[in-house]
C-alpha positions in Angstrom: 10.5 -8.2 -4.1 11.5 -5.1 -6.0 14.7 -3.6 -7.4 16.9 -1.6 -5.1 16.1 1.6 -7.0 12.3 1.3 -6.3 11.2 3.3 -3.3 8.9 1.7 -0.6 6.1 4.0 -1.5 6.3 3.2 -5.2 6.5 -0.5 -4.5 3.4 -0.1 -2.3 1.4 1.2 -5.3 2.2 -2.1 -7.1 1.8 -4.5 -4.1 -1.2 -3.1 -2.2 -3.7 -3.8 -5.1 -2.4 -7.4 -5.2 -2.8 -7.7 -1.5 -6.4 -6.3 -1.6 -7.3 -8.6 -4.5 -6.1 -11.7 -2.8 -7.0 -11.0 0.8 -10.2 -9.0 0.7 -10.7 -9.3 4.5 -7.6 -7.2 5.2 -8.6 -3.6 5.8 -5.7 -2.3 8.0 -2.0 -2.4 7.1 0.6 -1.4 9.6 3.4 0.6 8.0 6.2 2.9 9.2 6.3 6.6 8.8 7.8 6.3 5.3 4.4 5.5 4.0 2.5 8.8 4.3 0.8 11.5 2.3 -0.8 10.7 -1.0 -0.1 7.0 -0.6 -2.3 6.9 2.5 -5.1 8.8 0.8 -4.8 6.6 -2.4 -5.0 3.4 -0.4 -8.1 4.5 1.4 -9.9 5.9 -1.7 -9.0 3.2 -4.2 -8.6 0.0 -2.1 -10.5 0.8 1.1 -7.3 0.1 3.1 -6.2 2.0 6.1 -2.4 2.5 6.4 
């Protein structure tokens, strides 16, 4: 849970590393179109997650 003034993409930067650390078998995360651009590339490069 995040504060109301935190965007979904910003929250993803905080939450995806925790997800990856705890559940290493997850490699694909279904998201809506609000998650795009640099976040997708960052998740792939840094966490080996496909959004």
